[in-house]
C-alpha positions as CSV (number, residue, x, y, z in Angstrom):
1,M,-0.1,0.0,0.0
2,K,1.3,3.3,-1.1
3,K,2.4,5.8,1.9
4,D,0.8,9.1,2.0
5,R,3.3,12.0,1.9
6,H,3.7,15.3,3.1
7,V,6.6,17.7,2.7
8,F,6.3,21.3,4.5
9,E,8.8,23.9,5.1
10,A,8.2,24.6,8.6
11,L,9.7,26.5,11.9
12,G,12.7,28.5,10.2
13,K,12.0,27.2,6.5
14,T,13.1,23.8,7.8
15,R,12.1,20.8,5.4
16,V,9.8,18.2,7.0
17,V,8.5,15.1,5.8
18,V,5.4,13.4,7.1
19,E,4.6,9.8,5.9
20,D,1.3,7.8,7.4
21,G,1.5,10.3,10.2
22,K,5.0,9.8,11.4
23,V,7.8,12.7,11.1
24,V,10.4,10.9,8.9
25,E,12.6,13.7,7.9
26,V,13.7,16.8,9.4
27,G,16.3,19.3,7.9
28,K,18.4,22.0,9.2
29,P,16.6,25.4,9.8
30,R,17.5,28.3,7.7
31,V,16.4,30.5,10.6
32,T,17.2,29.8,14.1
33,Y,15.0,32.5,16.0
34,C,11.5,33.4,15.8
35,R,9.8,35.8,18.3
36,L,6.4,34.3,17.1
37,W,7.5,30.4,18.2
38,E,9.0,32.0,21.4
39,K,5.9,33.5,22.3
40,M,3.5,30.8,21.4
41,R,5.6,27.8,22.4
42,G,8.3,28.9,24.3
43,I,11.0,27.8,21.6
44,K,14.1,30.4,22.2
45,E,16.1,28.3,19.4
46,L,15.0,26.2,16.5
47,N,16.8,23.4,16.2
48,E,15.9,19.7,14.4
49,Q,14.7,18.2,17.9
50,K,12.4,21.1,18.7
51,I,11.0,21.1,15.1
52,K,10.6,17.3,15.4
53,D,8.5,17.8,18.6
54,N,6.3,20.5,17.1
55,I,5.2,18.7,14.4
56,E,4.7,15.6,16.1
57,F,2.5,17.6,18.8
58,R,0.4,18.9,15.7
59,I,-0.4,15.8,14.7
60,R,-1.2,14.4,18.3
61,D,-3.2,17.8,18.9
62,F,-5.1,18.4,15.7
63,G,-4.5,15.6,13.3
64,M,-2.2,17.3,11.1
65,C,-1.8,15.0,7.9
66,T,-4.1,12.1,9.1
67,A,-7.7,11.4,9.1
68,D,-8.4,12.8,12.4
69,R,-7.6,16.4,11.3
70,V,-9.7,19.3,13.0
71,V,-10.9,21.3,9.7
72,E,-12.5,24.1,11.8
73,M,-11.7,26.3,14.4
74,D,-11.6,30.1,15.5
75,T,-9.1,32.7,16.0
76,F,-5.4,31.6,16.7
77,I,-3.6,34.6,16.5
78,G,-4.5,38.4,15.9
79,F,-3.4,38.9,12.6
80,G,-2.5,35.7,9.9
81,S,-3.5,35.1,6.6
82,S,-6.4,32.8,7.8
83,E,-7.4,35.1,10.4
84,I,-7.7,37.9,7.7
85,F,-9.5,35.6,5.3
86,M,-12.0,34.5,8.0
87,T,-12.8,38.2,9.3
88,A,-13.4,38.9,5.5
89,L,-15.9,36.0,4.7
90,R,-17.4,36.6,8.0
91,R,-18.1,40.3,7.1
92,K,-18.7,39.9,3.5
93,L,-15.7,41.6,2.0
94,L,-15.0,38.2,0.2
95,D,-17.2,35.6,-1.3
96,S,-14.6,32.8,-1.1
97,T,-10.9,32.0,-0.6
98,V,-8.3,29.6,-2.1
99,T,-6.1,28.3,0.5
100,V,-4.2,24.8,0.7
101,C,-4.1,22.1,3.3
102,D,-2.2,19.2,4.0
103,G,-3.9,16.2,2.8
104,A,-6.4,17.9,0.4
105,G,-4.2,20.4,-1.8
106,T,-6.1,23.3,-3.0
107,V,-9.4,24.2,-1.2
108,I,-12.2,26.4,-2.2
109,T,-14.5,27.8,0.5
110,D,-16.9,30.5,1.8
111,N,-17.0,28.9,5.4
112,P,-15.2,31.1,7.4
113,A,-14.4,28.6,10.2
114,L,-12.8,26.0,7.5
115,V,-10.7,28.5,6.0
116,Q,-9.2,29.4,9.7
117,G,-9.4,25.4,10.7
118,I,-7.4,24.7,7.3
119,G,-4.4,27.7,7.7
120,A,-4.1,28.7,11.3
121,R,-1.7,26.2,12.4
122,L,0.1,24.7,9.3
123,S,3.3,25.5,7.8
124,G,4.3,25.9,4.1
125,V,2.9,23.0,2.2
126,I,5.2,22.1,-0.6
127,E,3.9,18.6,-1.5
128,T,1.0,16.5,-0.3
129,T,-0.9,13.4,-1.1
130,P,-4.8,13.0,-0.7
131,V,-6.0,11.9,2.7
132,E,-9.6,10.5,2.1
133,G,-10.6,11.3,5.8
134,I,-9.4,15.0,5.3
135,I,-10.9,15.7,2.0
136,N,-14.3,14.1,3.1
137,K,-14.3,16.5,6.3
138,I,-13.3,19.4,4.2
139,K,-16.3,18.6,1.7
140,N,-18.8,18.0,4.6
141,K,-17.8,21.5,5.7
142,G,-18.5,23.2,2.4
143,G,-15.0,23.1,0.9
144,K,-14.3,22.3,-2.6
145,I,-11.3,20.2,-3.7
146,L,-9.9,20.3,-7.1
147,D,-10.2,17.2,-9.2
148,P,-7.6,15.5,-8.8
149,P,-6.8,16.8,-5.4
150,R,-3.3,19.0,-5.8
151,I,-1.8,22.2,-4.9
152,D,-2.6,24.4,-8.0
153,Q,-3.9,27.8,-6.6
154,A,-4.5,29.3,-10.1
155,A,-6.8,26.3,-11.1
156,G,-8.2,26.6,-7.6
157,L,-9.0,30.6,-8.4
158,Q,-10.3,29.7,-11.8
159,R,-12.6,27.1,-10.5
160,A,-13.7,29.5,-7.4
161,F,-15.2,31.6,-10.3
162,E,-16.7,29.0,-12.3
163,L,-18.6,28.2,-9.2
164,G,-20.0,31.6,-9.3
165,Y,-18.0,33.2,-6.6
166,E,-17.0,36.9,-7.7
167,R,-14.8,38.4,-4.5
168,V,-12.1,35.7,-4.2
169,A,-8.9,35.8,-2.4
170,V,-6.2,33.1,-2.7
171,T,-3.0,32.8,-1.2
172,V,0.4,32.2,-3.1
173,S,4.1,31.5,-2.3
174,L,5.8,31.5,-5.5
175,L,6.1,34.5,-8.0
176,A,5.0,32.4,-10.8
177,D,1.5,31.5,-9.2
178,A,1.0,35.0,-8.4
179,Q,1.6,35.9,-11.9
180,R,-0.8,32.8,-13.0
181,C,-3.5,34.3,-10.5
182,R,-3.2,37.7,-11.7
183,D,-3.5,37.0,-15.3
184,I,-7.1,35.0,-14.3
185,S,-8.1,38.2,-12.5
186,K,-7.2,41.6,-12.0
187,Q,-9.7,41.8,-9.0
188,A,-8.7,38.7,-7.0
189,V,-7.2,39.5,-3.5
190,I,-3.6,37.7,-3.9
191,F,-2.1,37.1,-0.5
192,G,1.8,36.3,-0.5
193,V,2.8,33.9,2.4
194,H,5.6,31.6,3.1
195,L,8.1,34.1,1.6
196,T,11.2,33.2,3.6
197,G,14.1,33.2,1.4
198,I,12.4,34.8,-1.5
199,S,15.0,36.6,-4.0
200,G,15.1,40.2,-4.3
201,E,14.0,40.4,-7.8
202,D,11.0,38.0,-7.1
203,A,9.9,39.9,-3.9
204,D,10.0,43.1,-6.0
205,E,7.8,41.4,-8.7
206,L,5.4,39.8,-6.3
207,C,5.0,42.8,-4.4
208,A,4.0,44.6,-7.6
209,I,1.3,42.0,-8.2
210,A,-0.1,41.0,-4.7
211,D,-2.5,42.8,-2.2
212,L,-1.0,41.5,1.0
213,V,2.2,39.7,1.8
214,T,3.8,38.3,5.0
215,A,7.1,39.0,5.7
216,C,8.0,35.8,7.3
217,A,11.8,36.1,7.9
218,S,12.5,37.7,4.6
219,S,14.7,40.6,4.5
220,Q,13.9,41.5,0.9
221,I,10.0,41.9,2.0
222,R,10.9,44.1,4.7
223,T,12.9,46.5,2.5
224,I,10.2,46.5,0.0
225,A,7.7,47.3,2.6
226,A,9.4,50.6,3.4
227,E,8.4,51.7,-0.2
228,K,5.1,50.3,-0.8
229,A,3.4,49.4,2.4
230,L,0.3,51.1,3.2
231,V,-0.8,49.1,6.7
232,Q,1.3,46.8,8.8
233,A,-0.2,44.5,11.2
234,G,2.6,43.1,13.9
235,T,6.1,43.7,14.1
236,A,7.7,40.3,14.6
237,I,6.4,38.5,11.4
238,P,4.6,41.5,10.0
239,I,1.9,41.4,7.4
240,F,1.8,44.2,4.9
241,A,-1.1,45.3,2.9
242,L,0.1,47.0,-0.3
243,T,-3.1,47.9,-1.8
244,Y,-6.4,49.5,-1.0
245,R,-8.1,45.9,-1.1
246,G,-5.3,44.7,1.3
247,K,-5.6,47.7,3.6
248,E,-9.2,47.2,3.9
249,L,-9.1,43.5,4.8
250,I,-6.5,44.2,7.6
251,L,-8.5,46.9,9.1
252,E,-11.6,44.9,8.8
253,R,-9.8,42.1,10.8
254,A,-8.8,44.5,13.3
255,K,-12.5,45.1,14.4
256,E,-12.6,41.3,15.7
257,V,-9.1,41.6,17.3
258,E,-9.7,41.3,21.0
259,G,-7.7,43.3,23.3
260,G,-6.0,46.7,22.8
261,L,-4.8,48.2,19.4
262,L,-2.6,51.0,18.8
263,L,-3.6,52.9,15.5
264,N,-1.2,55.4,14.6
265,T,0.2,57.3,11.4
266,M,3.8,56.7,10.8
267,R,6.6,55.8,8.7
268,L,6.5,51.9,7.7
269,P,7.9,49.6,8.2
270,V,8.2,49.4,12.3
271,L,10.6,46.5,12.8
272,P,11.8,46.5,16.7
273,E,15.5,44.7,16.0
274,D,14.8,42.5,19.1
275,R,11.9,41.1,17.8
276,Q,12.9,40.0,14.3
277,P,13.7,36.4,13.2
278,K,17.4,35.5,13.2
279,P,18.9,35.6,10.7
280,L,16.7,37.4,8.1
281,I,17.3,35.6,4.5
């Protein structure tokens, strides 16, 4: 029987392979410190063992890569791509989103809890094979899967329009995918995610296409944000709105964030040295 296989770039852009619910490979992290992981899990240094432990925790805790996968949830952090999409769907700024899920590939949905459950605790998915239990759960919650199941964000965006959705947002992690999505629609909201290590040239072209980008541990995105960002959410792993549409989604999300918020006008980006990932790449 063929094993299911899932390849991630996780916690410091580390290559991690999961087969049949077991972590079988952990590479060397390219980033060794992330303020977000220290805050959430107390991890002060990213190394192979810490990363393996965290992925195994996710498999146990919410069934990542297995038929036990939890596919719906509520807020996990204040500002993340899935939280921004969840709020936008709830408040009718978007009709649908196109994101990626382990065990299913590209997923199209108008269910706010589903897009949050899919993405809130997921790292960059590089490769995945279908897991019937995950796919069935997604379908039961109103999600649509490509046929055959695969990661193809441009095909997912096209399918969303074929399903009758008009205001659609899509996540991309590669410049080529962003270009294909923009060729399909000038109106789609494009959100660049998982951008650690992106080249300067690709970052520049991506930011000319995208509405929103997350800086991850990218020095290039942080540099470009100084010229193009309209709004910044967060200071350790900031998300930047590069267009009015992106700005609107971040500000709408801000209405649902619990706790205090500081809104101020200033030159962006705001990047306190002690809160940045190390090294930036």
